[in-house]
N, C-alpha and C positions, 0 to 999 in steps of 0.2 A: 504493499499500499504506500509506504513512504517513498520507495523508488519511483512509483508511478506519479506521485505528487511532484517529485523533483523534476521528472521529465516534462510534466505538464507546465510547470513554472518556467523551465528552460525554453520550451517551445514558444510560450507566450512572450518571453523576453526577446527572443530572436525575431519573432514576428513584428514586435514593436519597433525594433531597430530598423529592419528592412523597410517597413511600411512608412516610417517617418522620413527616411532618406528619400523615398520615392514620391512624397507628397508635400511640396512646399509652395506650390503655385497659388496665387491669389485668385479667388473666384470673382466672376463678374457680379457687380452689385446692381440689383434690380429694386424697384420700388422707392427710389429717392423721391421725396415730396416735390411736386410740381411748383415751380416758381421760387424755390429756395436759392438764395444768393448770399455769398460771403465775400469779404475783402480783407486783405492784410496789407497795410501800408508801412513802409520802413520809416523810422523816426528821423528827426533832423540830425541827431548826433549819433556817430557810429559807436559800436561796442569796442571795435579794434581801432586804436588811435595812432598806430605807427605806420610806417611805410609811405607809399606815394598817394594815398587817398587824401583828397581835399574835401573837407566836410564829410558827408556820408553819401553812400550810394543812394540815388533817388529811385523810387519805384514802388510797385505794388503788384499783388497777385489777386485776381478775381476768380471766383468759383461759382458756377451755376449748375443746377441740376441738368443732366444730359437729356437728350431726346428720349421720350418715352420713359423717363425715370431711370434710365440706365447710366450709371457712372456719373461723371462730372465733366463739364466743359470748362477748361482753364484758360485764363488770359494772363500773360506775363509781360511786365513792362519795367525795364531798368535803364538807367543812364547814370552819368558821372561815375564811371567805374574807375578803380585804381589803374594807374598806368602800367603796372606790372603785376604778376602773380596769377594770371589767368591760365587756361580758361576757367571761368568762375562757375560754381555750382550752387544749387539751392535745393533744399529738401524740407518736407514736412517733419516736424519733430514731436516727440511724445508729449511734452508738457508746454504750457504757455510761458510767455516771457513774464517774469515777476515785475513788480512795480519799479525796481531799481534798474531795469533794463539789462540784467545780466544774461547774456545769451547762453552761457554755460549751463544755466539752470533749466534750459529746455530739454536737457538730456539727449538721448540718442534719436536716430531716425525712427519714424513711425514704421513699425515692422511687426504687425500682429501675428504673422505666420512664422516668425523666428527664422527668417531666411539668412540674416547676417549680411555684413558688408562685403564679404569675400566669398567667392570670386566677384569681380565687378559686374554690375548690371549688364545684361545682354539686351540691347535695345530692340533686337529683332524678336525677342520673346519677353515682352514687358510683364506678362503675368508671373514670370519667374523672379522678378526684381522685388526689392522692398517696396511696399505700397507708397511710402513717403519719398522714394528716390525719383522725384519728378524730372530732374535734369538728366539723370542716368537713363531714364526711359525715353525722353523726348528732346534731349539736346542740351549741351552745356552753353554757357553764355560766352560768345566769341566776338561780339561787336558792341559798340557804344554809339548810339543807344541800341538796345536790344528789345525786340518784341516777338512774341510767339503766342499762338493759340492752338489748342489741341484737345482732344477728348480722351479722358482716361476712364475706362470702364471699371476700374478696380477701386475708385475712391467713393466714399460713402457720405451722404448727407443725413443718415439715419442715426440719431444719438443712441449710443449703447453698442453699436457695432464696432469691431476692432479697427476697421478702416475709416471710421468717422474722424474728422479733423476739426470740427467746429469749435471744440474746446481746446485746441492745440495752437501751434505756431509754425512759422517757417523760418529757416535760417539761411542767410546768404554767406557763401564760403569762398575763400581763396582755393586754388587748385590743391594746395597742401592740406586742406580741410580746416584751416584756421577760420574761426567764425568772425565775420566782419560786422554783420548787423542782423537783426531779427525783428519779427513783428507777430502780433496775435491776429487771429481771424475774428471778425465781427460781422453781424448781419448788415446787409446793404438795405438802405431805405427802399421800401416798396416790395422787398422780399417777404415771404410768408413765414420765415423762421423767427422764433422767439427764444431768447436765451437769457440766462441770468447774467448779471454784470460781473466784471472782474476789475481788479485794481488797474490804474493806469500809471505808466511810467515812461521812460525813454523808449521802451520797446513795446508799450501797450497801446490799445485804442479804447476810447470810452465805449461802454456798452458791450464789450467783448464778453465771452462766456467764461465760466470758471471750470477748472479741471475737476474730475472726479476725485474722491478722497484717496483712491489707490492708484492714480495715474492711469496708464493704459492697461486695459484688461482684454486679452485676446479672446475672441469669441470661442464658444465651445464647438470644436470641430474634430473630425477624425484625426487630423494631424496633431492637435494638441493632446487628445486623449492618448494617442499612441506615443507621444513624447513622454507623457507621464509614466506610461508602462515601461518605456526604455529606461527611465531614470530610477524607478522604484521596484522593478520586478526582481532585481538582483538580491535585495535584502531578504525576502522570503526564502529564496534559494539557499542562502547561507545558513539561515536559521534551520532549515530542514536538514541540512547536512549535520548540524550539531545534535539533532534529535536522533540520529542513527545510533 
């Protein structure tokens, strides 16, 4: 009986490892509320104050519910870039910018499916990239001024989903990942989204949303369940060996 239990636990652990490795792609988000619109505008003062930057990067990002409620249509506008240190990147980050404008406090990229930053995003397969790696999926910033618009089917306007960004921020980076500036998302006038307020600071916007108490919470999915199996299935196996 004990041997069969050990074999069962071992099989479950092996299944969890192989299945987790094979399932990291972001799903297409459907059912985003019609008319929802958010915007994040960079502050006047930069977080990073060294180098060739004069003042701060100027710019903002807009996000609107995609056609048919699928994903999000993004608009990106930047100018007054540093004279060196590019190509520049930008990403959605887990936490909002605090009142003091400290971009470090935004934590890591929005990555609800635990893909990680390595290997780098493959733009030909955006579903395999981190949800928040917008410049990795749709192009780095290589001109001044820079404008782009695109549709990302993996972004969510539905509060509570792992790929939801309405209570989060975006960060503008040098190519070496140094954080130059950051801003919080807030509802656009005329949109149908309503959110609680958050503190304002050099990186914030009035009327922006507040983060959840626990920060980012990945949605319950097969990938996350299997990841838990991979991490914890070994402990019962060791315990069973000691019972022999």
